[in-house]
VMD Tcl script that builds the backbone (N, CA, C; Angstrom):
set m [mol new atoms 528]
animate dup $m
set s [atomselect $m all]
$s set {name element resname resid chain x y z} {
  {N N MET 1 A 9.238 47.486 241.068}
  {CA C MET 1 A 10.180 47.133 241.620}
  {C C MET 1 A 11.069 48.767 242.041}
  {N N LYS 2 A 11.587 48.911 243.050}
  {CA C LYS 2 A 12.409 50.342 243.113}
  {C C LYS 2 A 13.885 50.122 242.857}
  {N N ILE 3 A 13.968 50.797 241.957}
  {CA C ILE 3 A 15.557 50.980 241.361}
  {C C ILE 3 A 16.100 52.252 241.586}
  {N N GLU 4 A 17.295 51.980 242.407}
  {CA C GLU 4 A 18.294 53.297 242.733}
  {C C GLU 4 A 19.401 53.207 241.920}
  {N N TYR 5 A 20.070 54.586 241.398}
  {CA C TYR 5 A 21.089 54.562 240.444}
  {C C TYR 5 A 22.065 55.257 241.376}
  {N N THR 6 A 23.576 54.879 240.933}
  {CA C THR 6 A 24.695 55.661 241.274}
  {C C THR 6 A 25.436 55.783 240.333}
  {N N GLY 7 A 25.908 56.787 239.929}
  {CA C GLY 7 A 27.086 56.999 239.116}
  {C C GLY 7 A 28.532 57.175 239.560}
  {N N ARG 8 A 29.616 56.945 239.150}
  {CA C ARG 8 A 30.882 57.224 239.727}
  {C C ARG 8 A 31.681 57.536 238.494}
  {N N HIS 9 A 31.994 58.661 238.396}
  {CA C HIS 9 A 32.917 59.438 237.221}
  {C C HIS 9 A 31.878 59.139 235.892}
  {N N ILE 10 A 30.661 59.349 236.322}
  {CA C ILE 10 A 29.845 59.084 234.965}
  {C C ILE 10 A 28.285 59.598 235.526}
  {N N GLU 11 A 27.637 60.317 234.470}
  {CA C GLU 11 A 26.494 60.939 234.851}
  {C C GLU 11 A 25.466 59.651 234.395}
  {N N VAL 12 A 24.363 59.612 235.123}
  {CA C VAL 12 A 23.460 58.674 234.945}
  {C C VAL 12 A 22.549 59.282 234.145}
  {N N THR 13 A 22.297 59.000 232.835}
  {CA C THR 13 A 21.380 59.780 231.932}
  {C C THR 13 A 20.170 58.879 232.135}
  {N N PRO 14 A 19.102 59.665 231.569}
  {CA C PRO 14 A 17.494 59.185 231.097}
  {C C PRO 14 A 17.863 58.098 230.261}
  {N N ALA 15 A 18.578 57.859 229.204}
  {CA C ALA 15 A 18.828 56.558 228.433}
  {C C ALA 15 A 19.449 55.294 229.080}
  {N N LEU 16 A 20.321 55.675 229.928}
  {CA C LEU 16 A 20.777 54.439 230.697}
  {C C LEU 16 A 19.841 53.953 231.791}
  {N N ARG 17 A 19.096 54.938 232.382}
  {CA C ARG 17 A 17.627 54.461 233.153}
  {C C ARG 17 A 16.848 53.640 232.582}
  {N N LYS 18 A 16.548 54.045 231.259}
  {CA C LYS 18 A 15.448 53.466 230.377}
  {C C LYS 18 A 16.007 52.008 230.170}
  {N N HIS 19 A 17.455 51.892 229.749}
  {CA C HIS 19 A 17.953 50.813 229.454}
  {C C HIS 19 A 17.745 49.834 230.652}
  {N N VAL 20 A 18.046 49.979 231.747}
  {CA C VAL 20 A 18.006 49.088 232.763}
  {C C VAL 20 A 16.574 49.001 233.081}
  {N N GLU 21 A 15.762 49.837 233.010}
  {CA C GLU 21 A 14.346 49.610 233.391}
  {C C GLU 21 A 13.574 48.646 232.546}
  {N N SER 22 A 13.889 48.761 231.149}
  {CA C SER 22 A 13.338 48.013 229.993}
  {C C SER 22 A 14.097 46.306 230.339}
  {N N HIS 23 A 15.047 46.285 230.864}
  {CA C HIS 23 A 15.676 44.834 230.920}
  {C C HIS 23 A 14.935 44.740 232.362}
  {N N PHE 24 A 14.939 45.426 233.270}
  {CA C PHE 24 A 14.142 44.623 234.685}
  {C C PHE 24 A 12.400 44.644 234.307}
  {N N LYS 25 A 12.093 45.130 233.426}
  {CA C LYS 25 A 10.680 44.741 233.059}
  {C C LYS 25 A 10.465 43.445 232.531}
  {N N ARG 26 A 11.349 42.766 231.781}
  {CA C ARG 26 A 11.327 41.656 231.358}
  {C C ARG 26 A 11.723 40.455 232.144}
  {N N ILE 27 A 12.289 40.836 233.331}
  {CA C ILE 27 A 12.453 39.703 234.569}
  {C C ILE 27 A 11.624 39.912 235.605}
  {N N GLU 28 A 10.987 40.935 235.533}
  {CA C GLU 28 A 10.156 41.689 236.762}
  {C C GLU 28 A 9.048 40.526 237.518}
  {N N HIS 29 A 8.451 39.521 236.410}
  {CA C HIS 29 A 7.731 38.404 236.930}
  {C C HIS 29 A 8.328 37.629 237.717}
  {N N LEU 30 A 9.889 37.300 237.950}
  {CA C LEU 30 A 10.406 36.624 238.708}
  {C C LEU 30 A 10.349 37.100 240.337}
  {N N PHE 31 A 10.211 38.334 240.362}
  {CA C PHE 31 A 10.364 39.101 241.657}
  {C C PHE 31 A 8.886 39.297 242.378}
  {N N LYS 32 A 7.650 38.647 241.619}
  {CA C LYS 32 A 6.642 38.813 242.033}
  {C C LYS 32 A 5.897 38.437 243.442}
  {N N GLY 33 A 5.091 39.114 244.000}
  {CA C GLY 33 A 4.800 38.560 245.446}
  {C C GLY 33 A 5.523 39.353 246.361}
  {N N LYS 34 A 6.561 39.526 246.352}
  {CA C LYS 34 A 7.655 40.450 247.456}
  {C C LYS 34 A 8.222 41.359 246.735}
  {N N ARG 35 A 8.407 42.580 247.646}
  {CA C ARG 35 A 8.975 43.914 247.297}
  {C C ARG 35 A 10.347 43.486 246.871}
  {N N ALA 36 A 10.911 44.044 245.879}
  {CA C ALA 36 A 12.449 44.018 245.472}
  {C C ALA 36 A 12.779 45.224 245.293}
  {N N GLU 37 A 13.884 45.308 245.765}
  {CA C GLU 37 A 14.725 46.783 245.568}
  {C C GLU 37 A 16.212 46.505 244.820}
  {N N ALA 38 A 16.353 47.195 243.672}
  {CA C ALA 38 A 17.752 47.027 243.262}
  {C C ALA 38 A 18.391 48.239 243.086}
  {N N HIS 39 A 19.808 48.101 243.300}
  {CA C HIS 39 A 20.749 49.250 243.315}
  {C C HIS 39 A 21.608 49.182 242.341}
  {N N VAL 40 A 21.748 50.034 241.117}
  {CA C VAL 40 A 22.485 49.877 240.134}
  {C C VAL 40 A 23.464 51.136 240.374}
  {N N THR 41 A 24.801 50.516 240.259}
  {CA C THR 41 A 25.926 51.334 240.260}
  {C C THR 41 A 26.649 51.104 239.012}
  {N N ILE 42 A 26.790 52.386 238.380}
  {CA C ILE 42 A 27.752 52.377 237.171}
  {C C ILE 42 A 29.064 53.242 237.240}
  {N N GLU 43 A 30.286 52.569 236.756}
  {CA C GLU 43 A 31.442 53.390 237.082}
  {C C GLU 43 A 32.357 53.222 235.658}
  {N N VAL 44 A 32.790 54.668 235.329}
  {CA C VAL 44 A 33.868 54.309 234.312}
  {C C VAL 44 A 35.187 54.691 234.940}
  {N N GLU 45 A 36.177 53.892 234.305}
  {CA C GLU 45 A 37.686 53.885 234.794}
  {C C GLU 45 A 38.355 53.389 233.884}
  {N N ARG 46 A 39.371 54.453 233.274}
  {CA C ARG 46 A 40.411 54.202 232.128}
  {C C ARG 46 A 39.792 53.181 230.992}
  {N N GLY 47 A 38.550 53.828 230.721}
  {CA C GLY 47 A 37.912 53.249 229.365}
  {C C GLY 47 A 37.130 52.155 229.572}
  {N N ARG 48 A 37.274 51.498 230.803}
  {CA C ARG 48 A 36.548 50.383 231.023}
  {C C ARG 48 A 34.921 50.721 231.811}
  {N N HIS 49 A 33.750 50.201 231.386}
  {CA C HIS 49 A 32.645 50.620 231.922}
  {C C HIS 49 A 32.009 49.542 232.729}
  {N N ARG 50 A 31.768 49.776 234.057}
  {CA C ARG 50 A 31.609 48.868 235.144}
  {C C ARG 50 A 30.314 48.900 235.353}
  {N N ALA 51 A 29.434 47.874 235.619}
  {CA C ALA 51 A 28.047 47.879 236.091}
  {C C ALA 51 A 28.014 46.999 236.974}
  {N N GLU 52 A 27.296 47.187 238.121}
  {CA C GLU 52 A 27.212 46.447 239.398}
  {C C GLU 52 A 25.724 46.598 239.733}
  {N N ILE 53 A 25.089 45.747 240.174}
  {CA C ILE 53 A 23.538 45.576 240.221}
  {C C ILE 53 A 23.533 44.539 241.841}
  {N N VAL 54 A 22.902 45.230 242.626}
  {CA C VAL 54 A 22.561 44.520 243.898}
  {C C VAL 54 A 20.994 44.715 244.034}
  {N N VAL 55 A 20.378 43.296 243.948}
  {CA C VAL 55 A 18.727 43.233 244.327}
  {C C VAL 55 A 18.665 42.574 245.441}
  {N N LYS 56 A 17.874 43.202 246.331}
  {CA C LYS 56 A 17.704 42.787 247.703}
  {C C LYS 56 A 16.084 42.154 247.441}
  {N N TRP 57 A 15.993 40.671 247.527}
  {CA C TRP 57 A 14.425 40.452 247.399}
  {C C TRP 57 A 14.360 39.238 248.290}
  {N N ARG 58 A 13.285 39.434 248.971}
  {CA C ARG 58 A 12.775 38.514 250.429}
  {C C ARG 58 A 14.111 38.717 251.418}
  {N N SER 59 A 14.699 37.437 251.671}
  {CA C SER 59 A 15.543 37.456 252.684}
  {C C SER 59 A 17.020 37.564 251.975}
  {N N ASP 60 A 17.077 37.514 250.807}
  {CA C ASP 60 A 18.463 37.215 249.602}
  {C C ASP 60 A 18.700 38.351 249.093}
  {N N VAL 61 A 20.145 38.400 248.681}
  {CA C VAL 61 A 20.497 39.520 248.112}
  {C C VAL 61 A 21.435 38.753 246.849}
  {N N LEU 62 A 21.142 39.271 245.720}
  {CA C LEU 62 A 21.577 38.856 244.641}
  {C C LEU 62 A 22.385 39.877 243.946}
  {N N THR 63 A 23.693 39.809 243.528}
  {CA C THR 63 A 24.601 40.534 243.039}
  {C C THR 63 A 25.247 40.043 241.850}
  {N N ALA 64 A 25.376 41.207 240.852}
  {CA C ALA 64 A 26.206 40.808 239.346}
  {C C ALA 64 A 26.983 41.936 239.273}
  {N N THR 65 A 28.305 41.599 238.814}
  {CA C THR 65 A 29.006 42.835 238.519}
  {C C THR 65 A 29.597 42.424 237.037}
  {N N THR 66 A 29.643 43.308 235.967}
  {CA C THR 66 A 30.296 43.238 234.871}
  {C C THR 66 A 30.998 44.179 234.369}
  {N N THR 67 A 32.175 43.874 233.675}
  {CA C THR 67 A 32.678 45.220 233.201}
  {C C THR 67 A 33.153 44.849 231.387}
  {N N ASP 68 A 32.863 45.886 230.873}
  {CA C ASP 68 A 32.825 45.910 229.239}
  {C C ASP 68 A 33.394 47.118 228.843}
  {N N ALA 69 A 33.522 47.052 227.302}
  {CA C ALA 69 A 34.013 48.532 226.844}
  {C C ALA 69 A 32.692 49.294 226.487}
  {N N ASP 70 A 31.505 48.791 226.431}
  {CA C ASP 70 A 30.360 49.452 226.279}
  {C C ASP 70 A 29.473 49.331 227.612}
  {N N MET 71 A 29.019 50.524 227.841}
  {CA C MET 71 A 27.971 50.400 229.301}
  {C C MET 71 A 26.688 49.597 229.317}
  {N N TYR 72 A 26.366 50.054 228.123}
  {CA C TYR 72 A 25.026 49.484 228.121}
  {C C TYR 72 A 25.225 47.751 227.756}
  {N N LEU 73 A 26.020 47.353 227.104}
  {CA C LEU 73 A 26.432 45.827 227.123}
  {C C LEU 73 A 26.665 45.423 228.543}
  {N N SER 74 A 27.324 46.281 229.324}
  {CA C SER 74 A 27.769 45.682 230.813}
  {C C SER 74 A 26.428 45.915 231.638}
  {N N LEU 75 A 25.556 46.814 231.615}
  {CA C LEU 75 A 24.350 46.737 232.047}
  {C C LEU 75 A 23.551 45.387 231.669}
  {N N SER 76 A 23.500 44.856 230.219}
  {CA C SER 76 A 22.594 44.035 229.936}
  {C C SER 76 A 23.098 42.965 230.413}
  {N N ARG 77 A 24.412 42.575 230.604}
  {CA C ARG 77 A 25.020 41.240 231.212}
  {C C ARG 77 A 24.530 41.282 232.647}
  {N N SER 78 A 24.964 42.254 233.307}
  {CA C SER 78 A 24.697 42.284 234.693}
  {C C SER 78 A 23.128 41.944 235.010}
  {N N VAL 79 A 22.233 42.347 234.184}
  {CA C VAL 79 A 20.775 42.106 234.244}
  {C C VAL 79 A 20.513 40.493 233.823}
  {N N ASP 80 A 21.329 40.123 232.979}
  {CA C ASP 80 A 21.289 38.648 232.627}
  {C C ASP 80 A 21.730 37.826 233.948}
  {N N LYS 81 A 22.763 38.162 234.449}
  {CA C LYS 81 A 23.122 37.491 235.464}
  {C C LYS 81 A 22.294 37.365 236.756}
  {N N ILE 82 A 21.671 38.440 237.046}
  {CA C ILE 82 A 20.582 38.749 238.067}
  {C C ILE 82 A 19.413 37.550 237.916}
  {N N GLU 83 A 19.161 37.755 236.495}
  {CA C GLU 83 A 18.114 36.789 235.771}
  {C C GLU 83 A 18.308 35.227 236.315}
  {N N ARG 84 A 19.430 35.098 235.910}
  {CA C ARG 84 A 19.829 33.644 236.215}
  {C C ARG 84 A 19.804 33.139 237.669}
  {N N GLN 85 A 20.458 34.043 238.530}
  {CA C GLN 85 A 20.523 33.903 240.060}
  {C C GLN 85 A 18.898 34.053 240.584}
  {N N ALA 86 A 18.025 34.746 239.902}
  {CA C ALA 86 A 16.713 34.650 240.662}
  {C C ALA 86 A 16.026 33.378 240.246}
  {N N LEU 87 A 16.163 33.046 238.644}
  {CA C LEU 87 A 15.603 31.804 238.315}
  {C C LEU 87 A 16.100 30.473 239.435}
  {N N LYS 88 A 17.583 30.453 239.540}
  {CA C LYS 88 A 17.978 29.656 240.313}
  {C C LYS 88 A 17.405 29.442 241.789}
  {N N LEU 89 A 17.293 30.553 242.428}
  {CA C LEU 89 A 16.784 30.732 243.655}
  {C C LEU 89 A 15.266 30.440 243.624}
  {N N LYS 90 A 14.451 30.754 242.807}
  {CA C LYS 90 A 13.131 30.471 242.721}
  {C C LYS 90 A 12.841 29.226 242.638}
  {N N ASN 91 A 13.669 28.412 241.877}
  {CA C ASN 91 A 13.755 26.910 241.461}
  {C C ASN 91 A 13.866 26.232 242.706}
  {N N LYS 92 A 14.817 26.607 243.458}
  {CA C LYS 92 A 15.186 25.897 244.650}
  {C C LYS 92 A 14.060 26.335 245.965}
  {N N VAL 93 A 13.435 27.336 245.858}
  {CA C VAL 93 A 12.306 27.337 246.848}
  {C C VAL 93 A 11.216 26.603 246.273}
  {N N ILE 94 A 10.890 26.738 245.098}
  {CA C ILE 94 A 9.847 25.692 244.663}
  {C C ILE 94 A 10.321 24.272 244.996}
  {N N ASP 95 A 11.264 23.576 244.647}
  {CA C ASP 95 A 11.652 22.411 244.972}
  {C C ASP 95 A 11.376 21.726 246.460}
  {N N ARG 96 A 11.964 23.007 247.069}
  {CA C ARG 96 A 12.072 22.738 248.821}
  {C C ARG 96 A 10.563 22.664 249.039}
  {N N SER 97 A 9.521 23.363 248.720}
  {CA C SER 97 A 8.325 23.111 249.028}
  {C C SER 97 A 7.642 22.200 248.525}
  {N N HIS 98 A 7.898 21.529 247.306}
  {CA C HIS 98 A 7.321 20.366 246.843}
  {C C HIS 98 A 7.650 19.288 247.726}
  {N N LYS 99 A 8.771 19.350 248.425}
  {CA C LYS 99 A 9.316 17.905 249.197}
  {C C LYS 99 A 8.608 17.985 250.574}
  {N N ALA 100 A 8.339 19.167 251.135}
  {CA C ALA 100 A 7.857 19.460 252.390}
  {C C ALA 100 A 6.889 18.377 252.915}
  {N N ILE 101 A 6.734 18.220 254.011}
  {CA C ILE 101 A 5.496 17.294 254.387}
  {C C ILE 101 A 4.432 17.765 255.469}
  {N N LYS 102 A 3.549 17.974 255.405}
  {CA C LYS 102 A 2.575 18.534 256.239}
  {C C LYS 102 A 2.574 18.152 257.524}
  {N N ALA 103 A 2.706 19.035 258.558}
  {CA C ALA 103 A 2.719 18.787 259.870}
  {C C ALA 103 A 1.441 17.791 260.443}
  {N N GLY 104 A 0.296 17.708 259.744}
  {CA C GLY 104 A -0.671 16.827 260.248}
  {C C GLY 104 A -0.557 15.450 259.729}
  {N N THR 105 A 0.328 15.324 258.386}
  {CA C THR 105 A 0.143 13.736 258.124}
  {C C THR 105 A 1.540 13.106 259.052}
  {N N ILE 106 A 2.074 13.889 259.682}
  {CA C ILE 106 A 3.134 13.148 260.689}
  {C C ILE 106 A 2.696 12.602 261.593}
  {N N GLY 107 A 1.444 13.264 262.446}
  {CA C GLY 107 A 0.826 12.815 263.545}
  {C C GLY 107 A 0.099 11.434 263.118}
  {N N GLU 108 A -0.665 11.680 261.855}
  {CA C GLU 108 A -1.420 10.634 261.460}
  {C C GLU 108 A -0.730 9.202 261.324}
  {N N ARG 109 A 0.361 9.467 260.661}
  {CA C ARG 109 A 1.324 8.213 260.552}
  {C C ARG 109 A 1.905 7.569 261.854}
  {N N SER 110 A 2.189 8.319 262.810}
  {CA C SER 110 A 2.752 7.799 264.108}
  {C C SER 110 A 1.632 7.205 264.928}
  {N N SER 111 A 0.410 7.550 264.621}
  {CA C SER 111 A -0.757 6.807 265.336}
  {C C SER 111 A -0.806 5.375 264.629}
  {N N GLU 112 A -0.708 5.055 263.701}
  {CA C GLU 112 A -0.969 3.669 262.969}
  {C C GLU 112 A 0.370 2.833 263.303}
  {N N VAL 113 A 1.608 3.261 263.875}
  {CA C VAL 113 A 2.367 2.445 264.440}
  {C C VAL 113 A 1.958 1.610 265.588}
  {N N LYS 114 A 2.435 0.357 265.375}
  {CA C LYS 114 A 1.846 -0.738 266.380}
  {C C LYS 114 A 3.053 -0.735 267.276}
  {N N PRO 115 A 2.710 -0.854 268.698}
  {CA C PRO 115 A 3.522 -1.194 269.601}
  {C C PRO 115 A 4.460 -2.421 269.345}
  {N N SER 116 A 6.016 -2.375 269.723}
  {CA C SER 116 A 6.691 -3.485 269.623}
  {C C SER 116 A 6.310 -4.392 270.770}
  {N N PRO 117 A 6.268 -5.683 270.013}
  {CA C PRO 117 A 5.947 -6.841 271.220}
  {C C PRO 117 A 7.201 -6.833 272.390}
  {N N SER 118 A 6.734 -7.634 273.379}
  {CA C SER 118 A 7.585 -7.459 274.606}
  {C C SER 118 A 8.684 -8.479 274.358}
  {N N LYS 119 A 8.537 -9.564 273.828}
  {CA C LYS 119 A 9.472 -10.779 273.438}
  {C C LYS 119 A 9.870 -10.670 272.068}
  {N N PRO 120 A 11.360 -10.977 271.733}
  {CA C PRO 120 A 11.545 -11.117 270.444}
  {C C PRO 120 A 10.972 -12.521 269.684}
  {N N ARG 121 A 10.756 -12.089 268.399}
  {CA C ARG 121 A 10.040 -13.136 267.608}
  {C C ARG 121 A 10.917 -13.624 266.387}
  {N N ILE 122 A 10.829 -14.567 265.887}
  {CA C ILE 122 A 11.468 -14.981 264.595}
  {C C ILE 122 A 10.412 -14.451 263.698}
  {N N ILE 123 A 11.112 -13.491 262.589}
  {CA C ILE 123 A 10.160 -12.944 261.731}
  {C C ILE 123 A 10.319 -13.530 260.335}
  {N N LYS 124 A 11.886 -13.895 260.033}
  {CA C LYS 124 A 11.906 -14.474 258.765}
  {C C LYS 124 A 12.887 -15.858 258.833}
  {N N THR 125 A 12.571 -16.718 258.015}
  {CA C THR 125 A 13.540 -17.940 258.140}
  {C C THR 125 A 13.975 -18.436 256.681}
  {N N ARG 126 A 15.281 -18.504 256.452}
  {CA C ARG 126 A 15.901 -18.751 255.290}
  {C C ARG 126 A 16.211 -20.077 255.229}
  {N N ARG 127 A 16.037 -20.932 254.350}
  {CA C ARG 127 A 16.748 -22.215 254.112}
  {C C ARG 127 A 17.565 -22.433 252.869}
  {N N TYR 128 A 18.728 -22.999 252.911}
  {CA C TYR 128 A 19.471 -23.237 251.691}
  {C C TYR 128 A 20.368 -24.311 252.064}
  {N N ALA 129 A 20.927 -24.919 251.124}
  {CA C ALA 129 A 21.989 -26.006 251.130}
  {C C ALA 129 A 23.109 -25.437 251.648}
  {N N VAL 130 A 23.798 -26.106 252.434}
  {CA C VAL 130 A 25.344 -25.759 252.894}
  {C C VAL 130 A 26.324 -26.707 252.239}
  {N N LYS 131 A 27.134 -25.984 251.373}
  {CA C LYS 131 A 28.001 -26.494 250.571}
  {C C LYS 131 A 29.467 -26.689 251.467}
  {N N PRO 132 A 30.014 -27.852 251.374}
  {CA C PRO 132 A 31.352 -27.612 251.839}
  {C C PRO 132 A 32.427 -26.942 251.248}
  {N N MET 133 A 33.344 -26.225 251.782}
  {CA C MET 133 A 34.206 -25.544 251.312}
  {C C MET 133 A 35.252 -24.982 252.506}
  {N N THR 134 A 36.306 -24.423 251.926}
  {CA C THR 134 A 37.572 -23.931 252.837}
  {C C THR 134 A 36.865 -22.587 253.354}
  {N N PRO 135 A 37.298 -22.093 254.516}
  {CA C PRO 135 A 37.175 -20.808 255.022}
  {C C PRO 135 A 37.536 -19.866 253.972}
  {N N GLU 136 A 38.766 -20.030 253.336}
  {CA C GLU 136 A 38.935 -18.945 252.224}
  {C C GLU 136 A 38.002 -18.954 251.197}
  {N N GLU 137 A 37.470 -20.010 250.596}
  {CA C GLU 137 A 36.517 -20.103 249.717}
  {C C GLU 137 A 35.117 -19.287 250.162}
  {N N GLY 138 A 34.772 -19.322 251.439}
  {CA C GLY 138 A 33.654 -18.776 252.223}
  {C C GLY 138 A 33.739 -17.587 252.000}
  {N N ALA 139 A 35.050 -16.966 252.589}
  {CA C ALA 139 A 35.229 -15.190 252.556}
  {C C ALA 139 A 35.213 -15.102 250.869}
  {N N LEU 140 A 35.754 -15.779 249.944}
  {CA C LEU 140 A 35.423 -15.267 248.492}
  {C C LEU 140 A 34.105 -14.994 248.163}
  {N N GLU 141 A 33.085 -16.292 248.646}
  {CA C GLU 141 A 31.814 -16.335 248.430}
  {C C GLU 141 A 31.148 -15.167 248.978}
  {N N LEU 142 A 31.355 -14.873 250.217}
  {CA C LEU 142 A 31.043 -13.464 250.830}
  {C C LEU 142 A 31.343 -12.242 250.319}
  {N N SER 143 A 32.577 -12.093 250.059}
  {CA C SER 143 A 32.624 -10.809 249.245}
  {C C SER 143 A 32.015 -10.574 247.967}
  {N N GLY 144 A 31.679 -11.619 247.358}
  {CA C GLY 144 A 30.533 -11.491 246.067}
  {C C GLY 144 A 29.339 -11.293 246.555}
  {N N THR 145 A 28.808 -11.311 247.689}
  {CA C THR 145 A 27.573 -10.703 247.934}
  {C C THR 145 A 27.408 -9.585 248.702}
  {N N ASP 146 A 26.222 -9.022 248.868}
  {CA C ASP 146 A 26.236 -7.902 249.873}
  {C C ASP 146 A 25.706 -8.255 251.308}
  {N N ALA 147 A 25.805 -9.582 251.510}
  {CA C ALA 147 A 25.252 -10.031 252.892}
  {C C ALA 147 A 26.580 -9.809 253.967}
  {N N SER 148 A 26.294 -9.805 255.195}
  {CA C SER 148 A 27.135 -9.562 255.970}
  {C C SER 148 A 27.680 -10.819 256.596}
  {N N PHE 149 A 26.947 -12.086 256.590}
  {CA C PHE 149 A 27.643 -13.276 257.094}
  {C C PHE 149 A 27.233 -14.454 256.000}
  {N N PHE 150 A 27.991 -15.277 256.010}
  {CA C PHE 150 A 27.688 -16.596 255.031}
  {C C PHE 150 A 27.785 -18.001 256.095}
  {N N VAL 151 A 26.987 -18.594 255.613}
  {CA C VAL 151 A 26.962 -19.971 256.381}
  {C C VAL 151 A 27.719 -21.141 255.295}
  {N N PHE 152 A 28.482 -22.033 255.902}
  {CA C PHE 152 A 28.924 -22.929 254.946}
  {C C PHE 152 A 29.670 -24.156 255.849}
  {N N ARG 153 A 29.711 -25.097 255.235}
  {CA C ARG 153 A 30.161 -26.494 255.994}
  {C C ARG 153 A 31.775 -26.467 255.324}
  {N N ASN 154 A 32.611 -26.334 256.643}
  {CA C ASN 154 A 34.067 -26.380 256.700}
  {C C ASN 154 A 34.379 -27.806 256.179}
  {N N ALA 155 A 35.171 -27.992 254.939}
  {CA C ALA 155 A 35.657 -28.897 254.178}
  {C C ALA 155 A 36.703 -29.766 254.953}
  {N N ASP 156 A 37.429 -28.887 255.900}
  {CA C ASP 156 A 38.456 -29.536 256.767}
  {C C ASP 156 A 38.030 -30.354 258.049}
  {N N THR 157 A 36.930 -29.799 258.312}
  {CA C THR 157 A 36.416 -30.300 260.053}
  {C C THR 157 A 35.133 -30.848 259.634}
  {N N ASP 158 A 34.504 -30.644 258.494}
  {CA C ASP 158 A 33.070 -31.339 258.370}
  {C C ASP 158 A 32.065 -30.660 259.194}
  {N N ARG 159 A 32.278 -29.435 259.675}
  {CA C ARG 159 A 31.454 -28.970 260.461}
  {C C ARG 159 A 30.761 -27.602 260.039}
  {N N ILE 160 A 29.597 -27.228 260.611}
  {CA C ILE 160 A 29.094 -25.901 260.055}
  {C C ILE 160 A 30.124 -24.692 260.697}
  {N N SER 161 A 30.082 -23.767 259.936}
  {CA C SER 161 A 30.920 -22.567 260.098}
  {C C SER 161 A 30.187 -21.235 259.543}
  {N N VAL 162 A 30.442 -20.010 260.515}
  {CA C VAL 162 A 29.857 -19.047 260.078}
  {C C VAL 162 A 31.043 -17.800 259.835}
  {N N ILE 163 A 31.170 -17.331 258.562}
  {CA C ILE 163 A 32.267 -16.303 258.371}
  {C C ILE 163 A 31.177 -14.961 258.007}
  {N N TYR 164 A 31.652 -13.913 258.827}
  {CA C TYR 164 A 31.132 -12.617 258.623}
  {C C TYR 164 A 32.230 -11.462 258.492}
  {N N THR 165 A 31.561 -10.546 258.048}
  {CA C THR 165 A 32.471 -9.156 257.590}
  {C C THR 165 A 32.441 -8.346 259.078}
  {N N ARG 166 A 33.617 -8.096 259.145}
  {CA C ARG 166 A 33.854 -7.101 260.358}
  {C C ARG 166 A 33.947 -5.634 259.993}
  {N N LYS 167 A 33.936 -4.862 261.017}
  {CA C LYS 167 A 33.675 -3.076 260.859}
  {C C LYS 167 A 34.734 -2.798 260.076}
  {N N ASP 168 A 36.110 -3.504 260.330}
  {CA C ASP 168 A 37.524 -2.922 259.952}
  {C C ASP 168 A 37.566 -3.328 258.671}
  {N N GLY 169 A 36.756 -4.308 258.011}
  {CA C GLY 169 A 36.614 -4.814 256.621}
  {C C GLY 169 A 37.211 -5.975 256.384}
  {N N ASN 170 A 37.575 -6.670 257.582}
  {CA C ASN 170 A 38.243 -8.076 257.551}
  {C C ASN 170 A 37.308 -9.008 257.639}
  {N N PHE 171 A 37.478 -10.400 257.903}
  {CA C PHE 171 A 36.680 -11.504 258.075}
  {C C PHE 171 A 36.661 -12.195 259.341}
  {N N GLY 172 A 35.559 -12.288 259.991}
  {CA C GLY 172 A 35.797 -13.346 261.199}
  {C C GLY 172 A 34.848 -14.583 260.879}
  {N N LEU 173 A 35.531 -15.720 261.843}
  {CA C LEU 173 A 35.128 -17.091 261.559}
  {C C LEU 173 A 34.597 -17.692 262.925}
  {N N ILE 174 A 33.313 -18.212 262.778}
  {CA C ILE 174 A 32.903 -18.870 263.918}
  {C C ILE 174 A 32.620 -20.311 263.586}
  {N N GLU 175 A 33.330 -20.978 264.403}
  {CA C GLU 175 A 33.438 -22.451 264.379}
  {C C GLU 175 A 32.852 -23.121 265.753}
  {N N PRO 176 A 31.826 -23.726 265.506}
  {CA C PRO 176 A 31.243 -24.642 266.641}
  {C C PRO 176 A 32.179 -25.362 267.630}
}
mol reanalyze $m
mol bondsrecalc $m
mol representation Tube
mol addrep $m
């Protein structure tokens, strides 16, 4: 990993460099395979020690900035933030690759699909007892299920009726 240093109002001492490099060696395994470049900027202003680390890795940029009373602590916290960001990004990439479908399998699946018949046919038949009830009771019965319609015998007219759920959330009633 290539690390560049910039000091503002402070000299970047060999001890600071060694501190940063020891922390980056701990997390260097996260950046394996691709070349990563880090730029460490340290700054002292009114007794506050600010450390900013920018890591360019693959096509991503990881950034961490911390301010503390101690420069070593500020650098350590910034590297910890970079580590968390790199882990999150690496896990995201791993998850994305596990869910990927190979291009060859898509072609195989599409060849298994049978063409639809030219005439529509009845695929499923359901039979159930039709209870006599009012349209209001039918609406209550329909709202208690996840079906889009309900068939019942209208108690007022003694005829078969269908109540259905409309797109606007209301109910519609079909009477023959």
